[in-house]
N, C-alpha and C positions, 0 to 999 in steps of 0.2 A: 591254818587256812591261808592259802596264798593270796596275793594281792588281787589277782583277776577274779577269783571266786568271791572275795569280799565285795568287790565293785559290783558284780552281777547281782548279789543278794541285796545290796543297798539300792540298786536301781529297781529291782522288783518290788521292794518294800515301798519305794517312792511312788511307783505306778499304782499300787493298791491303795495308797493313801490319798490319791487325787480324787476330789469330788467329781462324780459324773457330770459331764457337760450337758447343757440344754439340748434338746432336739431342735432342729431348725424349723422355725415357724414359717408359714407361707402366707403372704398378703396378696389377695387377689382382687381384681376388678371382675365383677360377675353381673351379667354375662360378659365374657371377654370381648366379643364382637356382636353388635346388633345393628340392624338397618331400620330406619324410620323415615317418614316423610317430612317435608318442609313444614314449618309451623305446627309441629306435633310435639307433645310432651314426651320426654324420655327419662328413664331412671336406671341407675345401676347401684349395686351394693359393693361396699368395701368389706371383704371377709377376711377372717383370720383362721388358720387351721394348723394342725401339727403340734399343738402343745402336748407335753407329756404329763405324767401323773405328778411330777415334782415341780411343775411350772404353772403359774397362773399370771395372766396379764394384769398389771396394776395401773400402768400409765402408757398412753400412746400420744404421739404428736406427729401428724401426717400432713403432707401437702398433696393435694389432688390437682393435677394440671390438665387443662383443656384448651381448645382453640376458641377464644372469645368472639371471633368473627363468625363462627358456626353455631355456637351454643351460648345460651343465656341462663345463668344460674337462677334457680327458683327457690329451692328449700332443701333442708337436710333433716332426716329423722334418725336419731341415735337409737341403737339397740337392735336386737334380733327380733324379727316379726313373730317368731314362735317361742323363743326362749326368754325374751325380755332382755333388758340391758345387763350384760354379763359382768359389768363393772359396778353394778348396783344391786347385787343379789339380795341384800338385806332390805332393799326398798327404803333406804334412808333419804334418798333424794339429794344427797350431798356430793355426788360424783362430778358435778360441774362440767358437763360437756359444752364445748363452745365451737362455733363455726365462724370463721372470718373469711369473707369473700374479697378477693382482689381481682385484678385484670388477668383472667386466664388461670386463676389459682384459688383454691379453697383450702384453708388451713383448719384441720380438725384436731382438737385436743380434748382428752378425757382422762380423768384420774379417779381411782377408787379409794374410798374410805372404809370399805369392808375389811374386816380383819383377815389375816393370812389364812387361818384355819378354814374360814368360810369360803374364801376364794379357791383354795386348793381342793376342798371337798365338793364344791357345788358348781364351779365354773366349767362349762363344756370345753372339750378340746378343739372344737370348731364352731364358729359362730359369726354372725354379722355384726360389724362394728357400727356401720351407719349406711343409710340409703340416701343417695343424692339425686335430686330431680332437676331437670333442665327443660328449656324450650329450645327448639331448633330454629335457626334463622335463615339459612340458605344451604344449597347443595354443597357437599364436600365430605371429607373424612377427617374427623377430629380424633387425634390420639388422646387417650385417657391415661395419664401417667401417675404413678405413686412414688413419692419421695418420703423417706422416713427420717424424721428429726429425732425421734426417741421412741423406744419400745422396751419397757422395763418390767421386771417381775416384782413380787412383793418384797424382795430384799434390795430393791433399787439397782439390780444387776441387769445389764443389757441382755436382751433375748436375741440370739442369732436369728436371722431372717433371710428370706428370699422374696423377691417381688415379681408379680406377673401383671403386666400392664394390659390395657384394652384399647378399644376403638369404637367409635360410633360413626356409621356410614349414613349420611343424610341424602336421600334420593329426591325424586320429583314430587311435586305437590299432588296429593291424592285428589284434589278438586279438579285436576285436569283429566281425570279418568274419562276415557272415550266411550264407556258402556252407557247406552241411552238410559235416561231416567224412565220409570214406569209410565208417566204421563206422556212423555215424548214418544215412547214406543207405541202406546195405544193410538196416538194421533197418526203416526206413520202407518199403522196397520189399517185404520179406518179409511185413510186416504187411498191406500192401495186397493181396498175392497170396493170403494166407490168407483174407482177407475175401471176395475174389472166388470162392474155391473152397469156401466154407462151404456145405454142402448145405442147411442150414436157411434160409440167405439165399436160395438159388436157388428154393426152393418159392414164394417170394412174388414172383418176377420174372414 
């Protein structure tokens, strides 16, 4: 066997021996863009998708950025509304989710104490990590940004990821709506009717 053939065979054996890499996970702000009024509550979800059959999320550490002149942080709810907390599949209550609020930044950390077999078998490939709620302060557009400090699997290996940011567009105050209230509309109609039925007015028609 010549040297070139030997090198090619060695390279092929090396390629087959490599453990398949993770699929690229996607971190999303959902909905990506929404419009709300001033002094209105608004919420969005931080979602994860794209996990493969060999990958389960065990730990995440994320920073959520926003404009503090436009939004005031209210609360966070961890877990998926339909699937439950996918880092606490055994309902042990030991997954320790925390949210730390700063000026224009919310840090979310959660880790799982479920065993690897349970996470790989039961964790969904797409789910909500947390839902964040805010109050709007004034008109403008606040970017909602995701920064990843850590995203690891059950072997403490980094999960490759891509991030999709979002935005909240804050418009006019709904209380300035120019549509008449029912009482005002009734008063306007009754006044118009009285004017039309006024006998002194009819003399000049």
